[in-house]
N, C-alpha and C positions, 0 to 999 in steps of 0.2 A: 552863697558860695557851696552851701551844702548840695543843694540841687545839681548845681554845674560839675561839683565833684564827682555825684553819683554817675551823671550822664558821662562825663569823661572817663572815670574809672570801668564804666561797663564796656565802653569802645575799648581802650587800651587792654582792658581784661581779656576780651574775646583775643587780641591779637596775642597775648602772652599766653593763653590757652594753646593756641596754635603752635607758636613759638617753641613752648617747652613741650608739648605734646610730639611735634614730630623730633624734635632732639630727642626726646625719650625713645621716641620708636625706633630712631636710628641706633640706639644703643644695642639692641639685640643683634640688630643687621652688622654692625661694625665688629661686635664681640664674637659673632659666629663665623666672620671672612678674617677680621685681623686679628695679629697675635697681642696679647698684653703689652710686649713691648712696643709694636704699632700705636696701640692706643695709647702708651706713654708719650710718643711722641707728638701725638696730635695735641695731649693735653700740656705739653712742654710749650709748644706754639702758641697755644691759648695762653699760658702764662706770659711769653714772650711779649705778646699782642697788648695783654692787660697793661704791662708798664709802658710800651711804645704808645698807645692812645692817650695814655696820662701825661707824659714826657715830651714827647716829640711836639704836640699842638700847642704846648705850654697852658693847658688847661683853657685856651680861648674860650671854648663854648661855654663854659661856665660863667664866664665875662659878659657874653653875650646875652645868657640868660638873665642877669643882674642888670645890666644897662638897659635894656630893653624897656624896663619896669619904671624907668626914670622919665620916659615919655614915648608911651606906647601909643600914643594918638597921633602923632607926627610921624608920616610916612618918609620925609627926608631922613629924619631921624634913625628910624628903622633900618633904612639902606645904608647908612653911615654905619653904625653898628656891624651888622649883618655882613657886610662886605668886608669888614676889617677881620671879622672872624674867617670868613672864608678864604681872605687872601694869605693870610698866618698859616692857615692849617694845610693849604695846597703847598706853599713854599716848603714848612715843615717836613712833610710827608715826602715831598719831591727828593731834599736832602737826605732825610732816611732810606731811601730805597736806593740812591746812588750810590751812598757810602757801603751799603749793603751788599749790592752787586759788586762793587770794586774789590771787596773782602770775602767774596762768596765761599771761596775753596776754604780758608782758613775759619771762617764763622762754622759751615757745615760740620766739618772735622772737630770742631770744638763743642758746639750745640749738640749735634746728633751722635758725635763719635763714631760717624761712618763716612767716610769721603764718597760712597757711592751715592749718596743722598743730596748732592749738589742741586740737581735740576728740581728734585723736592723743596728744596731751602728757596731757590729762585722763585718759584710759583707761589710758596710761602710769603715771600717778600711782597710780591704783587698784589696777593690776596690782602695783606695788610694796608698797603695803600691805597687800594680802591674801598676797602671796607672802612678805613677813617674816614675818606671823604665823604662815604655814605652815611655814616653816622653824624657828621657834621650837619649835613642838610637835612636827615631825619630828624635830629634834636631842632633844628630852626623850627620845623612845622609845630612842634610841642611848644616850643618858647612862645610863638605867634598864635598859641591858643587855636591850632586847625588839627585836632585830633584824629578827624576822620582820615585826612589826607595821610598824617603819620602812619596811622594804621594801615590804610594800603599800601604804603610804600614796603610796610613791614610784612604784610601778606605777600607782597610778589616777591621779596627777597627771601622769605621762608619757602615758598613754591619752588622758586628758581633752584635753592639751594638743595631742597630734597629729591627735585626731578633729575639733576645732575649727578647729586650722591648715588642715587640708585644706578642710573646710567652708567658711571664710571666703575664705581666699588662692586655692584652686584652684576650687572648685565657685562660690560667690557671688563671687568676683572683686572683692572689695571693696578690694584693695591693702593699703597698708602697715598701715592700722589693724588689719586683719583679724589679725595678728601679735599685736597686743596684746589684742584681745579674747580670742583663744585662751589668751597667758598670764594674763589676768584670771580668766578661768572657771576654769582648771587651779589656779591659786592658792588660789582661794575655797573650789573643790572638797577640795583638799589639808588645809585648814587645818581645813575641819570634822570630815573625817573623821581627822585628826591628834588634834583635840583631843577626839573621842569615844573615841580607844584611850588617851588619856594624862588623861582627867578626873579620874581618881581620886586624882591627884598634885596637884590643886590644891583651895584653900579661899579664902574670901574675907576671912581675917585676913591682917594683914601685919606681921611682926616687925621692928621699927625696927633693934634692934641688929645682928640678921643682916644687913638691907638696908644698913645702914653697912659692915660688913667685905665684903658682896660686892662692893659699889661701891669700895672701896678696892683689890681685887683687879682689878675690870675697869675701871676708868679709864684706869690707864695703858695698858692694851690699845687704847683707842680712837687715839689718837696713833700709837701703834705699828701697829696695823690700817690706819690711813689712809697711813702711810708704805708699809706693804705694798702697799698700793693704787697709789700714786704708781710702787713698783716695778714692780708686775705690768701695770698699764694706762698709766702714764703717757705711753709711747710713742704709744699711740693719739690723746690729745690733742693732742700734738705734730706728728703725721702730719696731722690735719686743721688744725692752724695752719699748719705750713709747707709743706705739699703739697696735693692735694686730696681732696676727700671720697670719691670714686672708689678712691684709693690706701687709704684706710682700709678699703675695704670690701675689697681684695685682702688686705690685712693680717688682716682679719677671717677671712677665707675659711682663710688659712693658720694662723690660730690656731685655727680649729674644726678643721681637720685634725690638728694637734697634740695637741688636746684627746683624742684617742681614746686616749692614753696615760694619761689620767685615769681610764680605767676600773681599772686595775692599782692605782694608789697612792690613790685614793679609797677604794674598798674596803677596803684594807690600814689606811688612817688612820681609817677609820670605826670599825673592829673593834678596833684595837690601842690606841687611845688611852683608850677607856674601861676597858678590860682594865689598862692601865698604872696608871691610877689606882685601879682596885680591889686590884691585886696589888704597889703602889708598894712596900710595907713586907718583902716576902717575897725570901729571898735569892737566889732562882732567877731571878727576874724579868730581870735585866741579861743573863744567858744567854740565856735565850728571846727578847729582843730582839735580842742580836746573830745569832741564827738566823734571825730574821724578816728583819732587813737583809739578811743574805746573798740570801736568797729574793727580798727586793724588789728589790736592785740587778741580779739576773742577768734577772728578768724585765720589768724598766725597759729594761735594754740590748736585750733582744731586740725588745721593740715598737720600741724608737728604731730599731733596724737595719730591721725589717720595714716600718715607716710612711715612713723615708725613701728607703730602695731603691726603693719604688713609688709614690713621691709625684706623680711625672709621671702616671703610670695613675691614681692616686685622681683628680685633677684633671680629667683627660679624661674618667673615668667619671661625674664627679659634678656637673661645672660645665659652662660653655661657654667658649670660645676666651678672652672677655675675661678671664677668671680665670688661665688658664694659666700666666702668668709667677708665679704665687705658689711655685711649686714650688721656687724658687730659697733662700726662706727657712724650708721646714719643716724642714728636719733641725737647723738652727740652734734654732729654736723649739722641737723635741721635745727635744732636748738640755736646753733651758733647765727644760722641765716636769720632766724627770728630777731636777735638781737641787732644783726647788721640791719635788716630792713627798718627798724623802727630808729636806728641811727641815722642812715641817711634820710630818712623822711621826716624826721621832728629835730633835727638841731640844725634848723633853717636860719636861728637868731645870728649867728655869727655871719652869716653871708647877707644878711638883711643889712646890718650894722657896718658891713663892707669889713669885718675884722678878721680877714682870711690869715693874716700872720698868726692870730691864736691859735687858729685851726691848723695851723702848719706846725706849730710849738706840739701842739697835743699830739698830733699824730706821728711826728719824728719821734718824740719821746716815747710814745706806745710802740713805734717800730722796735726801737732799742730793746725795750722789754720784751716785746715778743719774740724778736729772734732767739733772747738768750732762753726764756722759757721752750721755744720750739726746740732747739738744740738740744736741750736737757733731756726733754719729753721722749723726742723721737730716739734719741740715743739709747734710752732703757726701756721704751715701750712701744717702739715701731710707730706704725700707722695710728696704733689707738694712742699713743702719746702725741701725734700730729693733730688728731680729732680733738682731744681734750684741750689742747694749747688752744687751738683755734677758738674754742668756746670761750675757755678763760678771758683771751683777749677782745673778744666781740663784746662780752658783757662789760670788762672794764672801760672800754674805749666807747661804748655807748653810752653809760653812766658819765663818763667825764665829758663828754662832747654835749650831753642834753643839758647838765648841769651848768655849763659855759653858756649854751644857746638861750637858756632862762634869763640869764642877766640882762638879754639884750633885748628879748622878747618873749615874756613870761606866759606861759600857759599853764593851768591848772589841770595835769595830767592826772588820772586815776590809777596812780602807782600802787597802793595798796590791794585792791581788787586785782591789778594785772599779777602781781607778785603771788597771790595767793592762788589764784587761776594756773597760774604756770606749774605753782607746787604739786598741784590737784593733778595736773595733766601728767607730771612726770610719774606720780602714783600709778596712774592709770597704765603708763606705757612698762613701767617695771613690771605690774602683774601681767601683763599681754605678753611680755618677752622671756619672762625667766621664771614664773610661778607655773606654767601650763606648757613648759614646755616637751614634758614627757608624753603629752598627750598626741593621738591621732592628728593627723592634719585636719581632718574635717571638723573635730571637736574644737579645735587651736581656732580655727578662722571663725568658726560659732561664738564662742567665748569673745574672742575679739570684736566680732560685729557688736555683742552686748555692752562691751566695755565701751567702743565706741558710741554708742546710743546713749549710754548713762553719762558719759561724759558732756555731750551735746546738753541732754535734758538738766542736768546739774549744773552747767554752767549758764545756761539761759535763766534759771530759776533763782542761783543763788551768787552769780558772779557780780550782778550788776554793771556787767560790760554791756549787754545787749539784750531787748526782750522781744518776745514774738513778733508786736506791732512793727519795731524797728526792720525786722527780717522782711516783713511783706513790704513794709515801705520802701526799703532797698532797691528788692528785685522789681517793684512796680516803675520805681522811677529809672532803672537801668533799662525796662522795657520801653518805657515812652522816650528815653533819651535815643535809644537806638534807631526809632522810628522818624527821630526828626533829623534837621540837616545840618551839616557841620557850621560851627561859627566861623565865618570869614572875617 
């Protein structure tokens, strides 16, 4: 499993680097052309799509992933499960679009607070419809262990989105709506290509007993997923309500910078979860997961230090002075993303045991506490409070979910080593951001590079999370895997 994981993670990782790289590249493009208010609207639509993607298709893609593992070698069963997932997704997003279009005037005024943006709202609706279908067929490639085809669809989506973003926003200068034109074209293209790659998994017949079982698995994930939505994005809604839309724009830029970290854990999550489902009955799987956990914690904390130390410099290079103050909250958001990555990747025990109701209870209770904490912190401390609240809830939810997951699928994770390495990383970042702030920029950069180097060397030697031989092995396996062919 380790060898296949490293190979798949390498493929997903390259895709993630391209995706996040272009997304980050577009930040200075957008921030120099669009206002913080416009950027706040873009982020608001992203928030809306987050909850739509969870609730509208009833989390059926998660049921597809879990049920495929029950009889992965049976082509007719694969078609049965996959067809149910696609049918429910298509019907659900069609209803969502029609309802949104029928009430477009009221919804535009309510969400955007500007009746002149009705056309932008409709294009955003179409973007969500096709993007929802795209992510389903793309996930189908992931669940059926076809990482290369998954990556091809991702890269095509990225290139199309980037190309048309530049065309509409920079060249044609159509403004805010151009961003959503690009999303729409990219989502449509990605869906058609993903369906072409996975069409052998679908048929026109629906097996209702299997449909009932899949919905019994996925429906508890809807309130659970909605709760996660409030945990991850509820702060944005409160910032909009308690502060200004421009503050939401600052928070969005900081979140975008922090999302660089997602390159690592997203590729790991994409590769490990299908493999865990496939190998969950093998005795070696828990040990392999513990090894992967060590690798992931090391690289997450490495990027945590890197991004946090150079948060000021990143904003100076990528944005305008209107966004510079966002550097204060970037370290908090990056650390929160570390915990989110661990929670999403290593709390699979509940899904393996099909205990999705327990997951729902955890997330619903967590969302209630999260909303209270977020409201209080944002009210008194603004966007800094939002970042602190996001970090607190990320830590708490991660601990609770992994604890419950261990009851059904136990893995001996190196918690102690991970905790002390995290504390070490926080000390390094604190020195780099606050104790050398009065020095000239050149000396600041040099000292930060020395601090980063010291963190890497000390962590390799003393943390017991990873050693030089393992680092060489990882890159060797990734290189070998990328030369190999996609598993069909």
